[in-house]
N, C-alpha and C positions, 0 to 999 in steps of 0.2 A: 517831398523831393527824394529821389533815388539816392541811395548812399553807395559812394564810390568805395573800392577796395583800399584806397590810401587814406580815407577820412578819418577824422578825429574820433575816437570812441568817446563815450559819454564821461568816462573816467579822465581821459587825457584832457577834454575840453574844460571840465571842473578845475583840473589843477592848473591850466593856462589862463583861463579867464580872469582870476584876480590880480594877475600881472600886466593885464593890458590897459592902455590908457583911457582915462574916463573922458567922456565928452558931455558935460552937463548943459552946454547950451548950444545954440546954433542948429543948423539941419542935421539930423540924425544921419550917421554914416552907414555904409552899406554893411549888412550883417557881418560881424567879425568871424563867426565861425565858418561861414560860407567862404570868406576870403582866405582864412587860414587853411582850409580844406583845398583850395585852388593852389596856394603856395606850396603844400606838401605834395600834391598830385604833380607838380612840376618838377620838384626835387626828387621825387620817387621814380617817376616815370622816365625823366630825361628828354621828353617830348618838346618841342618848341611851345611857347606860350600861346601862339595863334591856334594851336590844335587843342587847347584847352576845352574840355567838355562845358556845353552851355549851362549847365547847372551850377557852375561856379561864378557865373557873371562874365563881364567883358575881361579880356586878358589884361587891358591897360589898367583896370581897377586893381587887379591882383598885383601886377607889378609895382603900381606907383605905391600901394599900401606897403609892399615889401621893402621898398626903397626909402619911402619916407620913415617908416618906423626904425629902419636901419640907422639913418641919420640921426634920430632922435634917441638912439641907444636902447630902444625897446627890447631888442634880441639880446643884447648884452645883459640887461637886468633880469630878463627871463631865464637865461642859461645860469646867471649867478643865484638866482632864487631857488630854481630847481635842483642844483648841485649842491646846495648846503647841507644835504643829508649824506655826503659822501662818507665812505669809511676811511678814517685817516691813518690806520695802523700799519697797512702796507700800501704802498704806491708804486706804480711802474711808469716808466717813460720810454718812449720810443719815437720813431720817425718813418714816415710813409711818403713814397714819391707819388704824385699825383701828375700824370700827363696833360698838357693843356690842349683842349681841343682846338681846332682852327677857328671856331667860332670865338672862343675866349682869347685868341691872339690878335684879333682885329681892332682892339680899341686904340683910340689915339693915345699917343704917349702923353704929351702935356704936362709932365710933372707928377702924374697921378702913380702912386706905389700900386703897381700891378702885380709883383712878386712872381713873375715868371723868370726863369734863368736857363741858360744853356748848360747842359749837362750830357753825359754819354747816352743819355735817354732821349735827348732832343729838348724840346721846351717843356720845362716841367716846374712844378711848385712843390716845395716840401711841406708836409703837414706833420707838425710836432704836437704830440699829445701826452698829457700826464693823466692817468687812470687810478682808480682805487682798486681794492682787492676783489672786487665784483666786476671789473672791466668797464666801469662807468667813468665817462670823461670828467676831468675836473679842470682842466686848463688845456686850452688850444692855442696855437700860434703858427703863422706861416712865414716861410723864407722862400727865397729863390732857389731853384732846383740845385745849383752848385754850391750853396752854403753847407758848411760842415754841421753834422748833427750835434756835436757838442757846444757849438757857439750858442745855441738857444736854450741850452739845458738849465742854467742858472736862472733864467726868467721864469721858469716853469715850476720851481720847487718852492715857491713862497708859502704854500699850504703844508709843508712838512713840519709835523708837530714833533716835540721832543720824545725820543723813544720810539719813533716810527722807522720803517724800513723802506728804503727805496731800491728797487730792482731795474736793472737797465743791462743791455748787452755790452760786450767789450768795446764797442765804438764810443762808450761813454767813460772809458777808463782813462780818467786825467786827475791829476793831483789837485787841480783848481776845483773840480767838481767834488770830489772828496772832501777837500776842506771846506766847501760851501755847506755840504750836508753835515759835516761835523760841527759847523758853527751853529747849526740849529738843533744839536744834540741828537741827531738822528744818524742811521747807520746806512751806508751804502754798500749794498751788496751786488758787487759787479765783478764779473770775470776779468782778470789780469791779461792785458795784452801779451803776446809771445816775447816781446822785446823789453818787457818791465823787468828790472834788476831788482828793486825791493819787494820782499815777500808781502803779499795781500792776504788778509783773511777772507775766506770766501766760501759760502755754503751753496754746494749743488743741489741740496735738498730744497732750500728755500727758493732757489732761482728757478725751479721748475713752474712755480706760479705765474712766470712772466709771460707765459703764453696768453694771458688774459688781455694784455695791450695789443697783441697781434689780432685777437679776436674782435677787439674794437674796430680796428682799421678795416676788417672784412665786412663788420657790419656797416660802417660809415659809407663803404663803397658799394653797399645795396642801392644807395641813392644815387641814381644814374647820372644826376646832373653834378654830382661830385666827382664821379670817377668816369670818364675824364672830367676835366674842369671845363665847364662852359661859360661860366661867369667872366666877364672882361676884367673887372677891378678886384683887387685883392679884398676890399672892403665888402662887396657884395659876396665874395666866395667865402670869406670868413663867416659872414652873417648865415649863409646857407649851411656851413658846417656845424654852426652852433645850433641852428633849428634842427638839423638831424640829430645832433647830440642830445637835445632835449627830447626829442621822440623815442631815442634809445633808452634814456632814463625812465620815462614813462611807461614803456612797454615792459621794462624790467620790473617795475613796481606795481604794474596794473593786477588787481586780483583775478584769479582765474575762476573763481565761483560766479 
């Protein structure tokens, strides 16, 4: 079978394969690697699933596997397993706005958490990320576009270890977040807002490393189905972001030889 430009390398496949569900009985399912390659082709190219090359099999098979394994928590467990090797000394937090494509805004509401919101940029979703000192994602969260950045910060810092450093821009300068970081015996290096009255210890030298979280957002948006957001439900969009994050991790760790 011809190899596509977005297909998994042998290294990536060997890293992912042990974390996929076993199927010891019944009819064997369609080849997992072929289906995953189809999923990544859709994520990376941004093309409709109906336009998927024939080498990946029927588009319905690829979509059903993506959706079924999302409901079963397979993608969550895969990201948790791959990101266990994160560097905990320095972590960075930030938010990026993702515009919702018209295709992603057509789902029936029906009580489903879709995470789009009205902001000055139109219909948008906010992608919140915590990354390590190499710019690799550790935690991902979605909120509606009009939600404040700081509101989700405390949900993302659960991996802060004692003695570690958290970097963030001045949008995260809040006493509540600084207190939450201090409770974990870590240090928040965040530039103070211009209206802050109390003096805050801040290192401009250490803050220079924060650009790595910006680089992560640039990498994640190379997946054209993520920027803009094509997925109709927040659950599927978050699963897509996590799969793209896994790919970023594996590409960064793949031997060059």
